C-alpha positions as CSV (number, residue, x, y, z in Angstrom):
1,M,-125.0,56.8,-137.6
2,G,-123.9,58.5,-140.5
3,F,-120.7,57.3,-141.2
4,N,-119.9,56.3,-144.9
5,F,-117.2,53.7,-144.1
6,T,-117.5,50.2,-144.8
7,N,-114.7,49.1,-142.9
8,L,-115.0,49.4,-139.5
9,L,-110.9,48.9,-139.2
10,S,-110.7,52.3,-140.4
11,Q,-109.7,55.2,-138.2
12,V,-112.5,58.6,-137.8
13,Y,-111.1,61.8,-135.7
14,L,-112.6,60.8,-132.3
15,K,-114.0,64.8,-132.0
16,E,-115.6,64.8,-135.3
17,A,-116.7,61.4,-134.7
18,I,-118.6,62.2,-130.9
19,D,-119.9,65.2,-133.1
20,T,-121.5,62.9,-136.1
21,A,-123.1,60.9,-133.4
22,S,-124.1,63.4,-131.5
23,K,-126.3,64.8,-134.7
24,A,-127.8,61.0,-135.1
25,G,-129.0,61.5,-131.9
26,I,-126.8,59.5,-129.8
27,D,-127.6,60.2,-125.9
28,D,-125.2,63.1,-125.3
29,V,-124.6,61.9,-121.8
30,I,-123.0,58.4,-123.6
31,L,-121.3,61.0,-125.6
32,G,-120.2,62.9,-123.0
33,Q,-118.3,59.9,-121.2
34,I,-115.6,59.6,-123.4
35,T,-113.5,61.8,-121.1
36,E,-109.8,60.3,-119.3
37,K,-111.7,59.7,-116.5
38,G,-115.0,58.7,-118.1
39,I,-116.4,55.1,-119.4
40,G,-115.1,55.7,-122.5
41,S,-111.8,56.0,-121.2
42,D,-110.3,53.2,-123.5
43,L,-111.1,55.6,-126.7
44,F,-109.7,58.7,-125.0
45,L,-106.7,56.9,-124.6
46,E,-106.8,55.7,-128.1
47,A,-107.2,58.7,-129.7
48,F,-104.1,60.3,-127.2
49,Q,-101.9,57.6,-128.7
50,C,-103.2,57.3,-132.4
51,D,-103.2,61.6,-133.8
52,G,-106.5,61.7,-132.2
53,K,-108.1,59.1,-134.2
54,V,-110.1,55.8,-133.0
55,R,-111.0,52.5,-135.1
56,L,-114.8,53.1,-136.0
57,R,-115.5,49.4,-134.7
58,N,-114.3,50.4,-131.3
59,L,-116.4,53.3,-131.4
60,A,-119.6,51.4,-132.6
61,A,-118.9,48.6,-129.6
62,Y,-119.1,51.6,-127.6
63,I,-122.3,52.9,-128.0
64,F,-123.7,50.1,-128.5
65,I,-122.1,48.6,-125.2
66,Q,-124.1,52.0,-123.4
């Protein structure tokens, strides 16, 4: 997807990660669901609780499942 992390437990800023995923060709409908009331609300909540960051593993799992 364009990330250069070897550790999936590392944290990334959600907004930047969404931008990177979009540029890598991930469907914007999937990424657009990462909102407070969308199907990606768990990522939204994680970012809210962690100064805007999410674990890369959680974002990758969300994208894979969708």
